[in-house]
Phi, psi and omega in degrees: 000318180294325181294318180296320177297316179298316179300313181296319184295310185284328176295314180297319178299317180294315179297317177296320179296319178293318177298318182295316177300314177302317181295319181294325182277345185275352183244151177270164178130251183275070188295309182297310177299324181288332174295315180296317178296323176298320176298322177294317177301317178300323178296314179299318181294318181294320180293317178297317180297319180299317179294316181297311182295327180297324181284316191258345181232354180075141188297333182294339184272346179250358169049238186304325181301321180296314182294318181295330183300335179287345182248001178299328176304338177298338184269346184300305182298306182301318182291321176292324179295311181294324179297313181295315182297319181281343182277340184260007175247157185288315183233082184287145173229153181248114181267152179303322183301334182287350175290352176299336180292343183267358186302312178306318179295314183295318179299313180300318181294318181295321178303316183278316184289323188257348180235348184056042182071003182299326181298325187276354180268045179288133180055017178062017181269341182240126176247175186299323183290319176295317180301319184291321179290323175295320177298324181297314181293325177294317181297318179295322179294318178294315179300316179299319181296317178293323176299320177295314178299320177298313181298318180291321179295319180286329178295328178292346178264356179294157177080008180285148185284319191283132183297326180299314177298315182297324178296316182294318182294323179293323177295312182297326178292319177297316180298319177300316180295318178294317181296316178300312181297314179299320177300311179303313181297316180299312180300311184290321182289324178292322179296311178297322180298318181298308185289333176291324175296325182282320190242352175055057179297312183223164176288111188246036186299322181251035185296341181302334183296331181288347178263015180296343180293336181297306176293335178295325177292323176296316178298321181297317177299317180296321179296322179289325177294329180282324183278325182225068182297336180294334179291339184253337188241003177224139172303157182306324180295327179291317176300322177297319178301313181299316183289332181276000175068048181301139184268149182270092184253146165234106189287142176286146180085281180284339177051062177285118180281165185300319181301321181287325176302312180297316179302312178296320181294321177300314183296320179293316177300319181293312184292331180275306187280326181270313180265350174054049181293343180295345181286348178278115181293344180267006181293121179242169178301321182294318179294320179298317180296327178289322181299320183263358174064045173229153181299145182304314184294329179290318180298315181299317181294322178297315181296313187287313189261323180280317183270346176070035178213179176253172186298313182300315179293324180298313182286319183293331179295321175293320180294320180290322177295320175296317181297320180299320179294317182286333178296329182257000178292118186297334181279355182238023180292343179278351180277146173284162175298324177298320179294320176296321179302309181294322180293333181279357177106359177274144175251010180212130180292323178297319178296319178299309181299319181294315181292322181295316178296324182294315186270341183242341182083003182225159171279163178304320179294318179297317181298314181297317182293315179298322179296319182292322184273350180077017180280000000 
């Protein structure tokens, strides 16, 4: 019965993984991020297959796959980092230099496949068992480093105004946590699995069951693609556009088509939410249009008619949202409200106070006081 459950679990996980990869490749949108996510799904499938095959077919029959499976956790951190990094930009590209993230994995694979651990037996001071425990700590260190970089990268996206961006960031944060947790479990379980095979601590006949979290992660990813397809098939800027309720306009005179409206909106969301150009107090409509490389009159029409606001309110909303975040920032409690105003891109305290009251219904002092008291 236990064997049947294991067969069904890993078979279904593999089938689900293949369907998910096909689904990710069948849609346009976030192609580069989806390629990276598909590679991660492939890693999970390969690791699950290695554990399953080791139990039911013996490791000698799957050869290199079994050996490589011990080093697959080296890919968890780099793939999650690259996926997150490519998901928060409008037009992601994958450069050759970024393959440097795969070096630890490739080195480990070459050591085992081409030398049979012979390289590590220098001067007979290092044996396979010492190497494996050292490798465990290296894997955990690399995974922890990438988890930190992912957390820091996503923290830089906090405080953004647009709901679409916030939704994307929250999804990426959840994914980072799941990948990190899965990586830690894989590393520790594989280490225990290796030494148990060598020294036979416990009867591990059905040890494949402890790796059931691998197909569960695949199921979780599949569930998210069904519930929130916009997170996988549209850039963050597109999701932001959808959430902001962009209107389908064809402007008279200039005749701005829907595609151009979306393109301009994407560019505005990127320059505002990712690069935070609104912090520049000298930012004008003309300067903004040059930054996104679109005609001034087209940018103005999109802001006025598609977004339903004017240029000043559009910029000031970002600035006020940033100011709200900084007013409650514990690391900046020593700054005055005026200092926050200037830091947020305003060049006049009166303008700042007026805009703050307009968008929040409170003065900056009232907002800060209410936040402290929890009112």
